[in-house]
DSSP file (Angstrom, degrees, kcal/mol; ACC not computed):
  #  RESIDUE AA STRUCTURE BP1 BP2  ACC     N-H-->O    O-->H-N    N-H-->O    O-->H-N    TCO  KAPPA ALPHA  PHI   PSI    X-CA   Y-CA   Z-CA
    1    1 A M              0   0    0      0, 0.0     2,-0.5     0, 0.0     0, 0.0   0.000 360.0 360.0 360.0 129.9   31.4   85.5  143.8
    2    2 A L        -     0   0    0      2,-0.0     2,-0.3     0, 0.0     3,-0.0  -0.863 360.0-150.7-101.5 125.4   28.6   83.7  145.7
    3    3 A L        -     0   0    0     -2,-0.5     4,-0.0     1,-0.1     0, 0.0  -0.709  13.4-141.6 -95.3 145.4   27.3   85.4  148.9
    4    4 A R  S    S+     0   0    0     -2,-0.3    -1,-0.1     1,-0.1    -2,-0.0   0.854  91.8  45.0 -69.5 -35.4   26.0   83.5  151.9
    5    5 A Y  S    S-     0   0    0     -3,-0.0     2,-0.3     2,-0.0    -1,-0.1  -0.905  90.8-118.6-113.1 135.8   23.3   86.2  152.4
    6    6 A P        -     0   0    0      0, 0.0     2,-0.8     0, 0.0    -2,-0.0  -0.544  22.3-141.9 -71.7 133.3   21.2   87.7  149.7
    7    7 A I        -     0   0    0     -2,-0.3     2,-0.5     9,-0.1    -4,-0.0  -0.857  24.1-179.3 -96.7 111.7   21.7   91.4  149.4
    8    8 A T        +     0   0    0     -2,-0.8     8,-1.9     2,-0.0     9,-0.4  -0.920   4.4 175.6-111.2 137.2   18.4   93.0  148.6
    9    9 A S  E     -A   15   0A   0     -2,-0.5     2,-0.3     6,-0.2     6,-0.2  -0.955  16.7-169.4-138.4 157.2   18.2   96.7  148.2
   10   10 A Y  E  >  +A   14   0A   0      4,-1.0     4,-0.6    -2,-0.3     3,-0.3  -0.985  62.8  11.7-142.4 150.7   15.7   99.3  147.3
   11   11 A G  T  4 S-     0   0    0     -2,-0.3    -2,-0.0     1,-0.2     3,-0.0  -0.246  97.1 -80.1  71.1-171.7   16.3  102.9  146.5
   12   12 A S  T  4 S+     0   0    0      1,-0.1    -1,-0.2    -3,-0.0     3,-0.0   0.539 122.1  40.9-103.5  -7.4   19.8  104.1  145.9
   13   13 A H  T  4 S+     0   0    0     -3,-0.3     2,-0.5     1,-0.1    13,-0.1   0.273  95.2  81.0-125.8  11.9   20.9  104.4  149.6
   14   14 A H  E  <  +A   10   0A   0     -4,-0.6    -4,-1.0     8,-0.1     2,-0.5  -0.971  41.0 179.2-129.9 129.0   19.5  101.4  151.5
   15   15 A V  E > > -A    9   0A   0     -2,-0.5     3,-1.5    -6,-0.2     5,-0.9  -0.989  22.1-147.7-122.2 120.1   20.8   97.9  151.8
   16   16 A E  G > 5S+     0   0    0     -8,-1.9     3,-1.6    -2,-0.5    -7,-0.1   0.807  92.2  69.9 -57.9 -31.9   18.6   95.7  154.0
   17   17 A L  G 3 5S+     0   0    0     -9,-0.4    -1,-0.3     1,-0.3    -8,-0.1   0.810 100.7  46.4 -59.2 -31.0   21.6   93.7  155.1
   18   18 A T  G X 5S-     0   0    0     -3,-1.5     3,-1.4     2,-0.0    -1,-0.3   0.504 106.5-125.6 -90.7  -4.3   23.0   96.6  157.1
   19   19 A G  T < 5 -     0   0    0     -3,-1.6    -3,-0.2    -4,-0.4    -2,-0.1   0.749  68.6 -58.2  67.9  23.0   19.7   97.4  158.7
   20   20 A G  T 3><S+     0   0    0     -5,-0.9     4,-2.3     3,-0.0    -1,-0.3   0.407 108.7 120.7  87.9  -2.5   19.8  101.0  157.5
   21   21 A L  H <> S+     0   0    0     -3,-1.4     4,-2.2     1,-0.2     5,-0.2   0.906  75.3  50.1 -60.5 -42.3   23.1  101.7  159.3
   22   22 A L  H  > S+     0   0    0     -7,-0.2     4,-2.6     1,-0.2    -1,-0.2   0.894 109.3  52.2 -63.1 -39.8   24.8  102.6  156.0
   23   23 A T  H  > S+     0   0    0      2,-0.2     4,-2.6     1,-0.2    -2,-0.2   0.921 109.7  47.8 -63.3 -44.8   22.0  104.9  155.1
   24   24 A R  H  X S+     0   0    0     -4,-2.3     4,-2.2     2,-0.2    -1,-0.2   0.888 112.4  49.9 -64.7 -38.6   22.3  106.8  158.4
   25   25 A F  H  X S+     0   0    0     -4,-2.2     4,-2.6     2,-0.2    -2,-0.2   0.925 111.4  48.4 -65.0 -45.0   26.0  107.1  158.0
   26   26 A E  H  X S+     0   0    0     -4,-2.6     4,-2.8     1,-0.2     5,-0.2   0.922 111.8  49.5 -60.9 -43.9   25.7  108.4  154.5
   27   27 A D  H  X S+     0   0    0     -4,-2.6     4,-2.4     1,-0.2    -1,-0.2   0.892 110.5  51.3 -62.4 -39.4   23.1  110.9  155.6
   28   28 A F  H  X S+     0   0    0     -4,-2.2     4,-2.1     2,-0.2    -2,-0.2   0.933 112.5  45.0 -62.0 -47.6   25.4  112.0  158.5
   29   29 A I  H  X S+     0   0    0     -4,-2.6     4,-2.3     2,-0.2    -2,-0.2   0.913 113.2  50.1 -64.9 -43.4   28.3  112.5  156.1
   30   30 A I  H  X S+     0   0    0     -4,-2.8     4,-2.3     1,-0.2    -1,-0.2   0.907 110.7  50.1 -62.1 -41.6   26.2  114.4  153.6
   31   31 A A  H  X S+     0   0    0     -4,-2.4     4,-2.4    -5,-0.2    -1,-0.2   0.893 109.4  51.7 -64.4 -39.3   24.8  116.6  156.3
   32   32 A K  H  X S+     0   0    0     -4,-2.1     4,-2.4     2,-0.2    -2,-0.2   0.924 111.8  45.8 -62.9 -44.7   28.4  117.4  157.5
   33   33 A F  H  X S+     0   0    0     -4,-2.3     4,-2.4     2,-0.2    -2,-0.2   0.875 111.6  52.2 -67.0 -36.7   29.5  118.4  154.0
   34   34 A A  H  X S+     0   0    0     -4,-2.3     4,-2.2     2,-0.2    -2,-0.2   0.909 111.1  47.3 -64.9 -41.1   26.4  120.5  153.5
   35   35 A K  H  X S+     0   0    0     -4,-2.4     4,-2.5     2,-0.2    -2,-0.2   0.906 111.7  50.7 -65.6 -41.2   27.0  122.3  156.7
   36   36 A L  H  X S+     0   0    0     -4,-2.4     4,-2.2     1,-0.2    -2,-0.2   0.898 110.6  49.4 -62.4 -41.2   30.7  122.8  155.8
   37   37 A K  H  X S+     0   0    0     -4,-2.4     4,-2.1     2,-0.2    -1,-0.2   0.900 110.8  49.8 -65.4 -40.9   29.6  124.2  152.4
   38   38 A E  H  X S+     0   0    0     -4,-2.2     4,-2.5     2,-0.2    -2,-0.2   0.913 110.6  49.6 -64.8 -42.7   27.1  126.6  154.0
   39   39 A K  H  X S+     0   0    0     -4,-2.5     4,-2.6     1,-0.2    -1,-0.2   0.901 110.6  50.8 -61.7 -40.4   29.8  127.8  156.5
   40   40 A S  H  X S+     0   0    0     -4,-2.2     4,-2.3     2,-0.2    -1,-0.2   0.889 110.3  49.2 -64.2 -39.7   32.2  128.4  153.6
   41   41 A R  H  X S+     0   0    0     -4,-2.1     4,-2.6     2,-0.2    -2,-0.2   0.909 111.5  48.6 -66.2 -43.1   29.5  130.3  151.7
   42   42 A V  H  X S+     0   0    0     -4,-2.5     4,-2.3     2,-0.2     5,-0.2   0.927 111.7  49.4 -63.6 -45.0   28.8  132.5  154.7
   43   43 A R  H  X S+     0   0    0     -4,-2.6     4,-2.7     1,-0.2    -2,-0.2   0.924 112.3  48.6 -59.9 -44.4   32.5  133.2  155.3
   44   44 A Y  H  X S+     0   0    0     -4,-2.3     4,-1.8     1,-0.2    -2,-0.2   0.936 110.4  50.4 -61.2 -47.1   32.9  134.1  151.7
   45   45 A E  H  < S+     0   0    0     -4,-2.6     4,-0.4     1,-0.2    -1,-0.2   0.891 115.9  41.9 -60.4 -40.7   29.9  136.5  151.6
   46   46 A L  H >< S+     0   0    0     -4,-2.3     3,-0.9     1,-0.2    -1,-0.2   0.862 110.3  57.3 -75.4 -35.3   31.2  138.3  154.8
   47   47 A D  H 3< S+     0   0    0     -4,-2.7    -2,-0.2     1,-0.2    -1,-0.2   0.833 103.4  53.1 -64.8 -32.5   34.8  138.4  153.6
   48   48 A I  T 3< S+     0   0    0     -4,-1.8    -1,-0.2    -5,-0.2    -2,-0.2   0.607  89.9  98.6 -81.9  -8.7   33.9  140.2  150.4
   49   49 A M  S <  S-     0   0    0     -3,-0.9     2,-0.1    -4,-0.4    -3,-0.0  -0.478  77.7-118.4 -74.8 148.1   32.1  142.9  152.3
   50   50 A S     >  -     0   0    0     -2,-0.1     4,-2.2     1,-0.1     5,-0.2  -0.347  27.4-106.2 -76.8 166.0   33.9  146.2  153.0
   51   51 A D  H  > S+     0   0    0      1,-0.2     4,-2.3     2,-0.2     5,-0.1   0.857 122.6  54.0 -61.4 -34.5   34.5  147.3  156.6
   52   52 A R  H  > S+     0   0    0      2,-0.2     4,-2.1     1,-0.2    -1,-0.2   0.909 107.1  49.4 -67.0 -42.5   31.8  149.9  156.1
   53   53 A E  H  > S+     0   0    0      2,-0.2     4,-1.0     1,-0.2    -2,-0.2   0.899 112.3  48.5 -64.1 -40.0   29.2  147.3  155.0
   54   54 A L  H ><>S+     0   0    0     -4,-2.2     5,-2.9     1,-0.2     3,-0.6   0.911 109.3  52.9 -64.7 -41.3   30.1  145.2  158.0
   55   55 A A  H ><5S+     0   0    0     -4,-2.3     3,-1.3     1,-0.3    -2,-0.2   0.862 102.5  58.9 -62.5 -35.6   29.8  148.2  160.3
   56   56 A D  H 3<5S+     0   0    0     -4,-2.1    -1,-0.3     1,-0.3    -2,-0.2   0.812 107.6  47.1 -62.0 -28.9   26.3  148.9  158.9
   57   57 A L  T <<5S-     0   0    0     -4,-1.0    -1,-0.3    -3,-0.6    -2,-0.2   0.463 123.2-108.8 -88.9  -2.9   25.4  145.4  160.1
   58   58 A G  T < 5S+     0   0    0     -3,-1.3     2,-0.3    -4,-0.3    -3,-0.2   0.761  80.2 121.0  81.2  25.8   27.0  146.1  163.5
   59   59 A L      < -     0   0    0     -5,-2.9     2,-0.3    -8,-0.1    -1,-0.3  -0.786  49.4-150.2-120.1 161.6   29.9  143.8  162.8
   60   60 A Q    >   -     0   0    0     -2,-0.3     3,-1.8    -3,-0.1     4,-0.5  -0.855  36.7-105.6-121.6 164.0   33.6  144.0  162.7
   61   61 A R  T >  S+     0   0    0     -2,-0.3     3,-1.2     1,-0.3     4,-0.4   0.830 119.5  61.1 -59.1 -31.9   36.0  141.8  160.6
   62   62 A T  T 3> S+     0   0    0      1,-0.2     4,-0.5     2,-0.1    -1,-0.3   0.675  94.8  64.3 -69.9 -15.9   37.0  139.9  163.7
   63   63 A D  H <> S+     0   0    0     -3,-1.8     4,-2.5     1,-0.2    -1,-0.2   0.666  80.5  82.1 -78.9 -16.7   33.4  138.8  164.2
   64   64 A I  H <> S+     0   0    0     -3,-1.2     4,-2.6    -4,-0.5     5,-0.2   0.914  90.4  48.3 -59.1 -47.0   33.4  136.8  161.0
   65   65 A A  H  > S+     0   0    0     -4,-0.4     4,-2.2    -3,-0.3    -1,-0.2   0.895 112.5  49.7 -61.9 -38.9   35.0  133.7  162.5
   66   66 A L  H  X>S+     0   0    0     -4,-0.5     5,-2.1     2,-0.2     6,-1.2   0.888 111.2  49.2 -66.5 -38.8   32.6  133.8  165.4
   67   67 A I  H  <5S+     0   0    0     -4,-2.5     3,-0.5     4,-0.2    -2,-0.2   0.931 111.9  47.7 -65.8 -45.4   29.6  134.0  163.1
   68   68 A V  H  <5S+     0   0    0     -4,-2.6    -2,-0.2     1,-0.2    -1,-0.2   0.889 113.3  48.3 -64.0 -39.1   30.8  131.1  161.0
   69   69 A D  H  <5S-     0   0    0     -4,-2.2    -1,-0.2    -5,-0.2    -2,-0.2   0.665 111.8-122.5 -74.8 -15.4   31.5  129.0  164.0
   70   70 A G  T  <5S+     0   0    0     -4,-1.0    -3,-0.2    -3,-0.5    -4,-0.1   0.670  84.5 108.7  83.4  17.0   28.1  129.9  165.4
   71   71 A T      < +     0   0    0     -5,-2.1     2,-0.3    -6,-0.2    -4,-0.2   0.426  40.7 115.0-105.9  -0.3   29.5  131.3  168.7
   72   72 A Y        -     0   0    0     -6,-1.2     2,-0.5    -9,-0.1    -9,-0.0  -0.546  42.1-173.2 -73.4 131.3   28.8  135.0  168.0
   73   73 A N    >>  -     0   0    0     -2,-0.3     3,-0.9     1,-0.1     4,-0.6  -0.918  12.0-168.1-128.7 104.5   26.3  136.5  170.4
   74   74 A A  G >4 S+     0   0    0     -2,-0.5     3,-0.7     1,-0.3    -1,-0.1   0.800  86.9  60.9 -63.8 -29.8   25.2  140.0  169.6
   75   75 A E  G 34 S+     0   0    0      1,-0.2    -1,-0.3     3,-0.0    -2,-0.0   0.811 107.6  44.0 -69.0 -28.7   23.5  140.4  173.0
   76   76 A Q  G <4 S+     0   0    0     -3,-0.9     2,-0.5     2,-0.0    -1,-0.2   0.471  83.6 115.9 -93.4  -2.4   26.8  139.9  174.8
   77   77 A D    X<  -     0   0    0     -3,-0.7     3,-0.5    -4,-0.6    -3,-0.0  -0.564  45.5-170.7 -71.2 116.5   28.8  142.1  172.4
   78   78 A Q  T 3   +     0   0    0     -2,-0.5    -1,-0.2     1,-0.2    -4,-0.0   0.399  63.8  88.6 -91.8   1.8   30.0  145.0  174.7
   79   79 A R  T 3         0   0    0      1,-0.2    -1,-0.2     0, 0.0    -2,-0.0   0.685 360.0 360.0 -75.4 -16.4   31.3  147.2  171.9
   80   80 A R    <         0   0    0     -3,-0.5    -1,-0.2   -22,-0.1    -2,-0.1   0.477 360.0 360.0 -83.2 360.0   28.0  149.0  171.3
């Protein structure tokens, strides 16, 4: 197949023809998956803790979802 435009690339993630758009998109997707993996790890770590261990940290089991979502605010927590 003969292309009208030469595709020149360097590195493994950049093709000059796209002006770096593909690279930014790949970086965006990779960052999203990395964040998802980190959230999954945090949820797992908190889920395996006992209620007593969570209480030692000042948390309850219902706080886990808020922590993973990044919406937990200990200063506004009125249970203390």
